[in-house]
C-alpha positions in Angstrom: 94.6 111.3 101.8 95.8 114.9 102.1 93.5 116.5 104.7 96.0 119.0 106.2 94.6 122.4 107.3 97.9 124.0 106.1 97.6 125.8 102.8 100.4 124.9 100.4 101.2 127.8 98.1 103.7 126.1 95.7 102.4 124.0 92.8 105.0 121.4 91.7 105.9 121.9 88.0 106.0 119.2 85.3 104.5 116.8 87.8 103.0 114.3 85.4 106.2 114.3 83.3 108.4 113.9 86.4 106.3 111.0 87.6 106.6 109.4 84.2 110.3 109.7 83.7 111.3 109.0 87.3 108.8 106.1 87.9 110.6 103.4 89.9 111.2 100.2 88.0 111.2 97.8 90.9 109.9 97.3 94.4 111.3 99.2 97.4 113.2 101.8 95.3 114.9 104.7 97.1 114.5 108.2 95.8 116.3 111.4 96.9 114.2 114.6 96.5 117.2 116.9 96.7 115.2 120.1 96.8 112.2 119.1 98.9 110.5 122.5 99.3 106.9 122.1 100.6 107.0 118.4 99.5 104.7 118.6 96.5 106.7 116.2 94.2 107.5 113.8 97.1 103.8 113.7 98.1 102.8 112.7 94.5 105.6 110.1 94.2 104.8 108.5 97.6 101.1 108.4 96.8 101.5 106.9 93.4 104.2 104.3 94.2 103.4 102.5 97.5 106.7 100.8 98.0 108.9 103.8 97.2 111.0 105.4 100.0 112.2 109.0 99.8 114.9 111.1 101.5 113.9 114.7 101.4 116.7 117.3 101.4 116.3 121.0 102.0 118.6 123.8 103.3 115.7 125.8 104.7 114.6 124.5 108.1 111.3 126.5 107.9 110.0 125.1 104.7 111.3 121.6 105.6 109.0 121.7 108.7 106.1 122.4 106.4 107.1 119.4 104.3 107.4 117.2 107.5 103.8 117.9 108.4 102.6 117.3 104.9 104.4 114.0 104.4 103.9 112.6 108.0 101.1 110.4 106.7 103.7 108.3 104.9 105.5 107.4 108.1 108.9 105.7 107.8 108.7 105.9 104.0 110.0 109.4 104.2 113.2 110.6 105.9 114.7 114.1 106.1 118.1 115.7 105.8 118.5 119.4 106.7 121.3 121.0 104.7 122.5 121.7 101.2 122.0 119.0 98.6 125.6 119.1 97.3 126.8 118.4 100.9 124.3 115.6 101.4 125.6 113.8 98.3 129.3 114.5 99.0 128.9 112.9 102.4 126.5 110.1 101.4 127.0 107.2 103.8 128.5 104.1 102.1 126.6 101.8 104.4 123.1 102.7 103.1 121.5 101.9 99.8 122.3 104.1 96.8 119.4 106.0 95.5 117.6 104.6 92.4 116.1 108.0 91.5 117.2 111.6 92.2 115.1 114.6 91.5 116.6 118.1 91.6 114.1 120.9 91.2 116.1 124.1 91.0 113.2 126.5 91.2 112.7 128.7 94.3 109.4 127.7 96.0 106.5 130.1 95.9 106.5 129.7 99.6 109.7 131.8 99.8 108.1 134.6 97.8 104.8 134.5 99.7 105.4 133.4 103.2 109.1 133.4 104.2 109.3 137.2 104.8 113.0 137.1 103.6 112.7 139.5 100.7 112.6 137.2 97.7 109.9 139.4 96.1 110.4 143.0 95.1 106.6 143.5 95.3 106.7 143.4 99.2 108.3 145.7 101.7 110.4 143.0 103.4 113.9 142.9 104.8 116.4 142.3 102.0 117.7 138.9 102.9 117.0 136.2 100.3 118.9 133.4 102.0 117.3 129.9 101.8 119.3 129.0 104.9 118.8 132.1 107.1 121.9 131.2 109.1 124.3 130.8 106.1 126.5 133.5 104.6 125.9 137.2 103.7 122.4 138.4 102.9 121.3 140.3 99.8 121.5 143.6 101.9 125.1 142.8 102.7 126.0 142.5 99.0 124.1 145.6 98.1 125.8 147.6 100.9 129.3 146.2 100.7 130.3 145.2 97.2 132.4 147.6 95.2 130.6 149.1 92.2 132.4 147.1 89.6 131.8 143.8 91.4 128.2 144.6 91.9 127.7 145.4 88.3 129.3 142.2 87.2 127.2 140.2 89.6 124.0 141.7 88.3 125.0 141.2 84.7 126.4 137.7 85.0 123.7 136.2 87.3 120.7 138.3 86.0 121.7 139.0 82.4 120.7 142.6 83.1 121.8 144.9 80.3 121.6 148.0 82.6 123.7 146.4 85.3 126.2 149.2 85.4 123.6 151.9 85.7 121.9 150.0 88.4 125.1 149.3 90.3 126.1 153.0 90.1 122.7 154.1 91.4 123.0 151.7 94.3 126.5 152.8 95.3 125.4 156.5 95.2 122.3 155.8 97.2 124.1 153.8 99.9 126.3 156.8 100.6 123.3 158.6 101.9 121.5 155.8 103.7 121.2 152.0 104.2 119.4 150.0 101.6 117.7 147.3 103.7 114.3 146.6 102.2 113.0 145.1 99.0 110.7 148.0 98.1 113.6 150.5 98.6 115.9 148.6 96.3 113.1 148.1 93.7 112.3 151.8 93.6 116.0 152.7 93.3 116.3 150.3 90.3 113.2 151.7 88.6 114.7 155.2 88.8 118.1 154.0 87.4 116.9 152.5 84.2 115.5 154.3 81.1 111.8 155.1 81.1 111.0 152.7 78.3 112.5 149.9 80.3 110.2 150.6 83.2 107.2 149.7 81.2 108.5 146.5 79.5 107.1 143.0 79.8 108.8 142.4 83.2 109.4 144.6 86.2 112.8 146.4 85.9 114.0 144.9 89.2 113.3 141.3 88.2 116.8 140.5 86.9 118.6 142.3 89.7 116.7 140.4 92.3 117.4 137.1 90.5 121.1 138.0 90.4 121.3 138.7 94.1 119.3 135.6 95.1 121.6 133.4 92.9 124.7 134.9 94.5 123.4 134.8 98.1 122.5 131.1 97.8 125.4 130.0 95.5 122.9 128.6 93.1 125.2 128.5 90.1 128.6 128.2 91.8 127.6 124.9 93.5 125.4 123.5 90.7 128.1 121.5 88.9 129.4 120.0 92.1 125.8 119.1 93.0 125.3 117.3 89.7 128.6 115.5 89.9 128.2 114.3 93.4 124.5 113.2 92.8 125.5 111.2 89.7 128.4 109.6 91.6 126.1 108.2 94.3 123.2 107.2 92.0 122.7 103.5 91.5 123.9 102.1 88.2 120.8 102.1 86.0 119.2 104.8 88.1 117.8 108.0 86.8 118.6 111.6 87.6 116.1 114.4 86.7 116.7 118.1 86.9 114.2 120.9 86.6 115.6 124.3 85.7 113.9 127.7 85.5 116.4 130.0 83.7 118.9 129.8 80.9 122.0 130.1 83.1 121.3 127.0 85.2 119.8 125.1 82.2 123.0 125.7 80.3 125.1 124.2 83.1 122.8 121.1 83.3 122.7 120.6 79.6 126.5 120.8 79.2 127.1 118.6 82.2 124.8 115.9 80.8 126.2 116.2 77.3 129.8 115.8 78.6 128.8 112.7 80.7 127.2 111.2 77.6 130.5 111.3 75.7 132.9 108.4 75.4 135.7 110.7 74.7 136.3 114.1 76.4 139.5 115.0 74.5 139.6 118.4 72.7 138.3 118.2 69.1 141.8 119.0 67.8 143.5 116.1 69.5 144.8 113.6 66.9 144.1 110.5 69.0 142.1 109.8 72.2 144.2 110.0 75.3 141.5 110.5 78.0 140.4 106.8 78.1 137.0 108.1 79.1 133.8 106.2 79.3 130.2 107.4 78.9 128.6 107.6 82.3 125.0 108.5 81.3 122.5 107.9 78.6 120.2 110.8 77.7 116.6 109.8 78.5 115.3 113.1 77.2 117.1 114.2 74.1 115.5 117.6 74.4 114.2 119.3 77.5 110.6 118.5 78.5 108.6 121.7 78.9 105.1 122.4 80.3 102.1 122.4 77.9 99.7 125.3 77.5 97.3 123.9 80.1 99.9 123.8 82.8 101.1 127.3 81.9 97.6 128.6 82.2 97.0 126.9 85.5 100.4 127.7 86.9 102.1 130.7 85.2 105.5 130.3 87.1 105.9 126.9 85.2 106.3 128.7 81.9 110.1 128.7 82.0 110.6 125.2 83.5 112.6 122.6 81.7 113.1 119.0 82.7 116.2 117.0 81.7 116.6 113.3 82.6 119.6 110.9 82.3 120.1 107.3 83.2 123.4 106.2 84.7 125.2 103.5 82.7 128.7 103.3 84.2 129.2 101.6 87.5 131.1 103.5 90.2 132.4 102.6 93.6 131.6 104.9 96.5 
């Protein structure tokens, strides 16, 4: 079916597992692909389940246009929303059907590293931007040039778990006194010089964690994640399933704790003598442990190595 001339650079991770756990259990089911990207997951779902309909959500209008072309063969079975996923769910119209299935893939598409030209990769000499929505908020260059040293160090440490965050932040602040830091290769070279020699030759490039930290901050990836999960679960149909794919420990910890708390009948502190919250469990854990890629997928698609899929099923009815 897929005869597009366009070359798609992103390979959807844990595809077979996602198709298995989020398979529709009835006719005419509605799915929200909350992080559409190039449309790889949606293409597979629409191909395998002929009565499924999908709403594809993405904050990046450029990559969404790529997905529109790819998924046009499915006609009215696919609809698009341009904007952030948490906003989409928070404003979900009461007059339309609730989704039976929701997929949230938190990974940054390879498209952004290879084709966006927005500075997601430190291996290219591009403008230091990193915004998924190029019209939203400050860029990575703005943070690098404007944040006070202490705030910049905290950002790099908290979002990137970078142990040399203070050395890197100090080097950035000293360098920006002399000239603007506007490109990815300039920042990467600066970081390389700031860290110990032994760190430069480690298993990952010394700029990896700093670039991750800036990207997370620029796009609010952690700050909006819990509200995204909460609003998505709220609009999900009772008995529906929500699947989330994470790629690093910071976001996976948020997803794991959110699902764990929603799986509790009581949310009172452990030291409370009696239950006063009158809480009710809202989800059942479909995957007790995260689903991870096997050796074959990792060999074929190395970026998948850190992926984790967690799936829950909604068990408590809510009114919109």
